[in-house]
N, C-alpha and C positions, 0 to 999 in steps of 0.2 A: 351557536356554532358547534353544537353537539355532533352533527353529522359530517363535519369537515374531515376529509381524509388526506388532502394534498395541499401543502403550503409551499409556494415557490416565489421567492423574492430575490432581488439583487443582494440584499443583506437585511436580516430582520433580527431585532432584539426583543425577546419575550420578557414581559415584566414579571416581577415576583408574583407567585400565586396568590389570588385574592382571599382564599380561605380553604381550609382543608376539606370542606364538604362540597366544594365546587367541582362539578364533573365535566366542564367544558373541555374540549380538545382531547378527551380520553380515547377517541377513536382515530386520532391523527396518526397516519402511518408513514408519511413522507414529509421531510423538511429540507428545503434548500433556499437560501443559504443562511445558516444560523450564525450569529456573532458569538465568539467563544465566551463572552461575558455572561451569556445566557445559559451556558452549559453547567449549571449548578445541579447538585443532587436534588434540590427541592423542585426545580423546574422540570428537568428531564425525568425525574422520578414520578411525575404526574402525567407522563405520556406513555402509558403501559402498552399501547399498540404500535409504537414507533418501530419501523423496520428499516427505513432508509434515512440517513442523516448526512448532510453536507455542512462542514464548518470551515469558514474562511476568516481571514484577518490575522492579527498578530498573535499566533498561538503560543509563542514562547512566554508571553506575560501571564498566561493562564494554564500552563501545562500541568501543574499539580492538581488544580481544581478539575481540569478537563479529564485527566486520567481517572480520578476517583469517581467522576460521574459516568464515564464511558463504561467502566467495568460493571456498572449496575444496570445497564440496558440489556436486559435478558432476551429481548426479541429482535434487536437490531441485527440485520444480516448484511447490510451494505453501508460502508462508512468511507467518507472522503474528507481528508484534512489538508487544507491548503494554507500555508503560512505566508502572510502578506505583511510586509513591514511598511509603515508610513514614514519612518525616519531611516535613511540609509545607514547612518552610523550606529543605529540601535542594534545591540547584540540579539541574535535570533537562534543560536544553536540550542538544540533540545537534546535531552538525555533519554535514550530509548528504554533503559531499565526502569525508569520512573513512569513509563507508560503502561497502562493496563487497557485491554480492549474487550469489547463485548464477547462473551464466551461462545455465542452462536454465529460469530462473524463468518460470512461466506465471501464477501468481496471487500478489499481494502485498497485505497489509493492514498498515497502520501506525496505531497508536492512542496518543494522549497522548504522542507522542515529542517534541513541542514543538521541532521542528527550527528552527534560527535563521534559515535562509534557504530560499528556494524549492527544493524537492527535485526539481523537474522536470528540470533539467539532468543530474542523476545518473540518474534513473529512466527518462528517455526513451531512454537508450542500451541498455536491456535488450531484445534483439532478439525474444524469444519471449513477452514479457509480454502477456497477454490481459485480465486483470482486475486493476484497481488500486482499492483502497479506502483512502482517507485519512480517518481518523475522529478525533473528539474532540481537537481541537488537535494534530493530527499535525505541523503546522508553524504558526508564530506570526506570520509575515509577512502583509501584506495583499495581496500581489500574486503571481499565477501567470504564468509565461511559458513557452510551448512553442515550441521551435525548429522550423525547417523540416525535415521528414523524421523528426521525433521520434516515438516510440511506433509503430513500423511494424506491430505486430501487435495493438495494444490494441483490445478490443471493448467493454469495460465500464469506466466510470469512476464511482466512487461517492464523493462528498465529503459527509461527515456530521459535524455538530457542529464545523465549522470556522467559528466565529462571525464572525471578523474579515475574512474574504475580501472584498475590495473591488474589486479590479481583476484582469482575466484577459485576456491577449493570447496569440494563437497565430499562427504563420506558416503560409503555404501548404504543403500536403503533409504537415502534421502529422496524426497519427492517421488515416491513410487507411482503416482498417478499423473505426473506431468505430461501434458500433451503439446503445449505451445510455448516457445520462448522467443521474445522479441527484444533486441538490444539496439537502441538508436540514440546516439551513435556509440560505437565501441572503438574509438580511435586509439585508446591506450591499452586495451585488454590484450594481453599477450597470448593467452591460450584458453580454450574452453575445457572444463573438467572432463576427464575421460569417463567419469561415472554417468555423464549424460547419455552416452550411447548404449548404456546397459538398461535404461528405463524402457520397458516394453511398450508403454503407451505413448512415448515421445515420437511425434510425427511431423512437427513443424518447427523450423528454425529460420528466423529472419534477422539479418544483421545489416546495419547501416554504417557506412564509412569505417569498415574494419581496417586495422593496420595491415600493412603488406604481408607480414609473416603469417598472420592468422588467415588472411584471404587465400594465400597460396596453399596452406595446409588443407583448407576446405575444398579447394579446386581439385586436389589430388585424392580426396576422400572417396573411397570406393562405394560407399552406401549413401551418397548425397541425395540420390533420387528417393530413396526410402524415407528420408527425413524431410523431404521437400525443402531443402536448403535454398534460401533466397538471399542474395547479397545486393544491396543497393548503395549507390546508383549504378554499379557496374554490371550486376547480374552474374550468372555463372555459365 
């Protein structure tokens, strides 16, 4: 399997490496979906060409091991983490400061991770991140805070099914390259940060089910055509 580049299963568990001189799978650059139990430093460390990784299942049981392994993936540019619980009563909350990510990461998607705290202080330090998707209760706090100079390369931010998001603040010079923002839904979000409108590259805003106050403010916004503001399902 030396020439294998693309591995796509519903869920796959890789065994421990058979020996340190074995070179199979060293050209593999795509894996979906890998069970977190296989995300050990030994297994992932022997995949030097890996660029895209999708990990599903109960991540909270493996978060320390997973974090230590992910930060060593020097070539990974696209990462998707989906937390799936098999037992409803099983605790699943994860702690963002304990997570480290591949240093060259360009695209990151988190789903159902139920992070206890705002993940932005951790994620905004990723220098090459261009696409960030936070989906389905990826964190359970009601507040997002973005620091000055954070997310220096981010172009697309997609917040999906983060039902309890209520407050969002950002400092000057955050997200200097942001182009597109999608929030679906934003039923509790009271207001968008004023700093958004100062980003020269920002040209697309898509909101689903915004609360009445926010929708009315955007209806009266003088530059709404400049930013291609779309509100669903009502439209503007």
